[in-house]
ZAMARGU-4260 file (C-alpha; in steps of 0.2 Angstrom, whole numbers, plus 5000, padded with zeros to 4 digits):
<rodrens>
0) 5037/4698/4920 | 5024/4700/4934 | 5017/4718/4936 | 5022/4726/4953 | 5010/4733/4965
5) 5005/4751/4960 | 5015/4764/4971 | 5003/4776/4981 | 5004/4793/4989 | 5007/4784/5006
10) 5023/4776/4998 | 5029/4793/4994 | 5025/4801/5011 | 5034/4785/5019 | 5050/4789/5007
15) 5049/4807/5015 | 5040/4818/5002 | 5027/4831/5007 | 5009/4829/5000 | 5007/4841/4986
20) 4998/4845/4970 | 5012/4836/4960 | 5008/4819/4968 | 4994/4814/4956 | 5005/4818/4940
25) 5020/4810/4948 | 5011/4794/4953 | 5003/4792/4936 | 5020/4794/4927 | 5029/4782/4940
30) 5015/4768/4938 | 5013/4770/4920 | 5032/4767/4917 | 5033/4755/4932 | 5048/4765/4940
35) 5057/4756/4954 | 5074/4756/4962 | 5087/4769/4955 | 5075/4774/4941 | 5062/4779/4954
40) 5074/4788/4965 | 5081/4798/4951 | 5064/4803/4944 | 5058/4808/4962 | 5074/4819/4965
45) 5065/4834/4956 | 5052/4835/4970 | 5063/4834/4985 | 5060/4849/4996 | 5075/4860/4998
50) 5083/4862/5014 | 5074/4876/5024 | 5080/4893/5020 | 5087/4901/5037 | 5085/4918/5043
55) 5101/4929/5041 | 5112/4927/5056 | 5117/4945/5055 | 5103/4958/5051 | 5106/4966/5034
60) 5111/4984/5037 | 5098/4998/5034 | 5098/5017/5032 | 5090/5028/5047 | 5084/5044/5039
65) 5075/5050/5055 | 5080/5057/5071 | 5070/5060/5088 | 5068/5079/5092 | 5058/5076/5108
70) 5054/5062/5121 | 5039/5056/5112 | 5048/5055/5095 | 5062/5046/5104 | 5050/5031/5109
75) 5043/5031/5091 | 5061/5030/5083 | 5066/5017/5096 | 5051/5006/5091 | 5054/5008/5072
80) 5073/5003/5073 | 5068/4988/5084 | 5056/4982/5072 | 5067/4984/5057 | 5081/4975/5066
85) 5070/4960/5067 | 5063/4962/5049 | 5080/4963/5041 | 5084/4946/5046 | 5071/4939/5033
90) 5082/4929/5021 | 5076/4937/5005 | 5081/4955/5010 | 5096/4964/5004 | 5094/4982/5009
95) 5082/4994/5018 | 5078/5011/5024 | 5067/5021/5036 | 5060/5038/5032 | 5057/5053/5044
100) 5038/5049/5044 | 5041/5031/5050 | 5030/5024/5064 | 5028/5006/5069 | 5012/4995/5065
105) 5009/4978/5070 | 5020/4966/5080 | 5039/4967/5081 | 5047/4962/5064 | 5033/4970/5054
110) 5038/4983/5041 | 5034/5000/5049 | 5025/5014/5040 | 5039/5024/5032 | 5049/5009/5029
115) 5057/5002/5012 | 5065/4986/5010 | 5073/4977/4995 | 5070/4959/4992 | 5079/4948/4979
120) 5068/4938/4968 | 5053/4938/4980 | 5037/4948/4983 | 5031/4950/5001 | 5012/4953/5002
125) 5013/4958/5020 | 5026/4972/5016 | 5013/4981/5004 | 4999/4977/5016 | 4980/4977/5012
130) 4980/4995/5005 | 4989/4991/4990 | 4994/5006/4979 | 4988/5019/4991 | 4993/5034/4981
135) 4990/5053/4977 | 4984/5062/4962 | 4985/5081/4958 | 4975/5090/4945 | 4978/5108/4941
140) 4961/5117/4939 | 4969/5134/4933 | 4961/5149/4941 | 4944/5141/4946 | 4937/5146/4963
145) 4943/5133/4976 | 4926/5133/4985 | 4918/5130/4969 | 4930/5115/4966 | 4928/5108/4983
150) 4908/5109/4982 | 4908/5100/4965 | 4920/5087/4972 | 4910/5085/4987 | 4894/5081/4977
155) 4904/5068/4967 | 4916/5059/4979 | 4912/5044/4991 | 4919/5040/5008 | 4915/5027/5020
160) 4913/5008/5019 | 4907/4998/5004 | 4905/5004/4986 | 4893/5014/4975 | 4875/5008/4972
165) 4871/5002/4954 | 4863/5020/4950 | 4879/5030/4954 | 4893/5017/4948 | 4906/5024/4935
170) 4907/5015/4919 | 4920/5001/4920 | 4933/5000/4907 | 4931/4984/4897 | 4950/4982/4893
175) 4954/4982/4912 | 4940/4970/4915 | 4948/4958/4902 | 4965/4959/4911 | 4956/4956/4928
180) 4948/4940/4921 | 4964/4934/4913 | 4973/4934/4930 | 4973/4919/4942 | 4973/4930/4957
185) 4959/4942/4952 | 4946/4932/4942 | 4933/4928/4955 | 4916/4936/4958 | 4922/4944/4974
190) 4936/4953/4967 | 4926/4959/4951 | 4912/4965/4961 | 4923/4975/4972 | 4932/4982/4957
195) 4915/4988/4950 | 4906/4995/4965 | 4922/5003/4973 | 4928/5013/4958 | 4926/5031/4962
200) 4927/5029/4981 | 4940/5034/4994 | 4937/5023/5009 | 4941/5030/5026 | 4956/5032/5038
205) 4969/5045/5032 | 4962/5046/5014 | 4956/5063/5008 | 4951/5075/4994 | 4961/5091/4996
210) 4959/5108/4988 | 4973/5122/4988 | 4982/5134/4978 | 5000/5132/4970 | 5012/5144/4979
215) 5021/5146/4962 | 5006/5150/4951 | 4991/5153/4962 | 4982/5140/4952 | 4968/5129/4961
220) 4974/5112/4963 | 4964/5096/4968 | 4974/5081/4977 | 4965/5064/4981 | 4973/5051/4993
225) 4966/5033/4992 | 4972/5016/4987 | 4964/5000/4979 | 4950/4998/4992 | 4941/4981/4992
230) 4948/4976/4976 | 4966/4977/4982 | 4962/4970/4999 | 4955/4954/4991 | 4972/4952/4982
235) 4981/4954/4998 | 4971/4941/5007 | 4975/4928/4993 | 4993/4933/4991 | 4996/4930/5010
240) 4988/4913/5008 | 5000/4908/4994 | 5015/4916/5003 | 5011/4906/5019 | 5011/4890/5009
245) 5028/4895/5002 | 5034/4900/5020 | 5030/4883/5028 | 5039/4874/5013 | 5054/4886/5011
250) 5058/4895/5027 | 5047/4891/5043 | 5058/4902/5054 | 5052/4918/5044 | 5039/4927/5053
255) 5021/4924/5046 | 5019/4943/5041 | 5035/4942/5031 | 5031/4927/5021 | 5035/4928/5002
260) 5030/4922/4985 | 5046/4917/4975 | 5046/4928/4959 | 5052/4914/4948 | 5037/4903/4951
265) 5021/4903/4940 | 5012/4911/4955 | 5025/4924/4958 | 5023/4930/4940 | 5004/4931/4941
270) 5005/4940/4958 | 5016/4953/4950 | 5005/4955/4935 | 4990/4956/4947 | 4999/4970/4957
275) 5001/4980/4940 | 4982/4978/4936 | 4978/4984/4954 | 4989/4999/4950 | 4980/5003/4934
280) 4963/5001/4943 | 4968/5014/4957 | 4975/5026/4945 | 4958/5025/4936 | 4949/5027/4952
285) 4958/5044/4955 | 4954/5049/4937 | 4936/5046/4939 | 4934/5058/4953 | 4945/5071/4945
290) 4937/5070/4928 | 4920/5071/4934 | 4924/5087/4945 | 4931/5095/4930 | 4916/5090/4920
295) 4904/5097/4932 | 4913/5114/4932 | 4915/5114/4913 | 4934/5116/4916 | 4948/5108/4905
300) 4963/5102/4916 | 4980/5112/4915 | 4991/5098/4922 | 4990/5081/4931 | 5002/5069/4939
305) 5002/5055/4952 | 5012/5043/4962 | 5008/5029/4973 | 5018/5027/4990 | 5012/5010/4995
310) 5018/4997/4983 | 5031/4985/4976 | 5043/4992/4963 | 5054/4981/4952 | 5071/4984/4946
315) 5079/4968/4938 | 5078/4954/4951 | 5076/4966/4966 | 5059/4971/4973 | 5057/4987/4982
320) 5043/4986/4995 | 5038/5003/5000 | 5026/5004/5015 | 5022/5022/5015 | 5037/5029/5004
325) 5036/5040/4989 | 5047/5034/4974 | 5059/5048/4968 | 5067/5037/4955 | 5060/5037/4938
330) 5064/5019/4935 | 5050/5014/4948 | 5036/5023/4939 | 5033/5018/4920 | 5020/5032/4917
335) 5029/5046/4926 | 5022/5063/4920 | 5028/5075/4934 | 5035/5078/4950 | 5029/5068/4966
340) 5017/5073/4980 | 5019/5072/4999 | 5004/5077/5009 | 5008/5082/5027 | 4991/5086/5036
345) 4975/5096/5032 | 4982/5112/5038 | 4999/5110/5029 | 5004/5112/5011 | 5005/5096/5000
350) 5023/5096/4995 | 5027/5095/4976 | 5045/5087/4976 | 5058/5079/4965 | 5074/5071/4969
355) 5089/5059/4965 | 5093/5042/4972 | 5106/5040/4985 | 5113/5026/4995 | 5103/5031/5010
360) 5086/5035/5002 | 5087/5020/4990 | 5076/5031/4977 | 5063/5035/4990 | 5056/5050/5000
365) 5044/5051/5015 | 5025/5049/5010 | 5018/5061/5023 | 5019/5067/5041 | 5016/5050/5049
370) 5011/5048/5068 | 5020/5047/5085 | 5006/5039/5094 | 4991/5028/5090 | 4974/5035/5087
375) 4967/5029/5104 | 4982/5038/5112 | 4979/5054/5103 | 4961/5054/5107 | 4965/5052/5126
380) 4977/5066/5125 | 4964/5079/5120 | 4954/5090/5132 | 4938/5100/5127 | 4923/5095/5117
385) 4926/5088/5099 | 4919/5104/5092 | 4931/5115/5101 | 4946/5104/5097 | 4940/5104/5078
390) 4937/5124/5078 | 4954/5127/5086 | 4964/5116/5074 | 4955/5120/5057 | 4953/5139/5059
395) 4952/5148/5042 | 4951/5132/5033 | 4935/5123/5025 | 4936/5106/5032 | 4922/5093/5029
400) 4919/5076/5035 | 4908/5065/5023 | 4899/5056/5037 | 4896/5073/5045 | 4904/5067/5061
405) 4921/5074/5065 | 4936/5062/5067 | 4948/5071/5079 | 4961/5057/5075 | 4963/5065/5058
410) 4965/5083/5064 | 4983/5091/5063 | 4988/5087/5080 | 4987/5068/5077 | 5002/5069/5066
415) 5020/5072/5067 | 5026/5090/5067 | 5026/5095/5048 | 5041/5106/5050 | 5052/5092/5058
420) 5048/5081/5043 | 5053/5094/5031 | 5069/5098/5040 | 5074/5079/5040 | 5069/5078/5021
425) 5083/5092/5019 | 5095/5084/5031 | 5095/5066/5024 | 5093/5071/5006 | 5075/5065/5003
430) 5068/5075/4989 | 5068/5094/4985 | 5052/5104/4987 | 5049/5114/4970 | 5031/5119/4974
435) 5018/5119/4988 | 4999/5117/4987 | 4993/5129/5000 | 4978/5123/5009 | 4960/5130/5006
440) 4950/5114/5013 | 4948/5096/5012 | 4935/5081/5014 | 4938/5066/5024 | 4927/5051/5029
445) 4925/5056/5047 | 4919/5046/5061 | 4907/5036/5050 | 4905/5022/5064 | 4898/5034/5076
450) 4881/5034/5068 | 4882/5017/5059 | 4865/5008/5057 | 4870/4994/5069 | 4874/5006/5082
455) 4858/5016/5080 | 4848/5000/5081 | 4857/4995/5097 | 4853/5012/5105
</rodrens>
């Protein structure tokens, strides 16, 4: 029998198949076995693109654990509800909730800060965003002087862009490095370099180092708030690219920001593993700062606990995406050692809470006070000099900015009313306050862009 002409990729495309990584292997098999007719059709059946997955015709219902108490809040709540209505048509979603600190971010259909959505067998990188595993850790310093703790921490921490230089970097754990190098998503020089240099750094924005005293015991407590820095941001960028590839193939009608990686794929499992490694790194990031502060003061810690509030949590085939929401349910935290932490603003206590899972909270509480207006709107609304505004809002507190430039968009007035958030936590059953860390002072990045080298040069 005469050999037939080899089948090429063009033949497969003419037959209606999309070009993909599988082409080479499939063509080798087809030509080696000289498949044609029914045998060829049967073999290619496994590579057929599935019919596009359509958006939910009816939006999936979600719990609204927030209410407006004035005109400003009304506008915010309406925006949050509207964006959730579009978001909840995403095909993978089966449940959702919004918290009292919710505020919109991004275009309509983007998960709001203070939002929780539950996806079946799917991880949505856009729903945990670039600041993966943004989290809070508390260490009990016993009867230490709060000023001494703040001074020691100030000499150790690092805020602002970039990481530490080689001389001030923390020792990197070899077991963690081995896990990073074994993961498809994390094993590249950019990721590893960020993991090393950003360890022991806190970034900017609303991240802080807070010192206060326990209302119950009078002990001095240190609370840090930050995420996974450049290390996590690199994973997010890669995850979004992979999710976009799946979106084009599986569900072109899904909004780009809501693209997902199917968990049952090899990439889905590797991405889930990568998230767990990012979580370990971020916990270590907190520990470096807390342990170095204890060591500098010659103090043994009396207690420590932590929780993330910007992550993906797994329960069976359900993936809970919390974009700024505190997990209450123990099943979400494999290393749970204590209650949860909810910071409000620099002049208010950090709440120490515990609570039960209900139908409306899905196992979550708020993660803070949230904002009613953007940073720009807040800046425009203030009158007086920056120093006058700062003095008025931080009276009696030791508030420091690492860049030595005040950022008024991080002052208490930039955030929602703390009492409102607490009242709504009670009303909607979103965790019970069991202690409070009463404020002594805190450190934040401040307006580091004001005197950035490129601006100085321009001036």
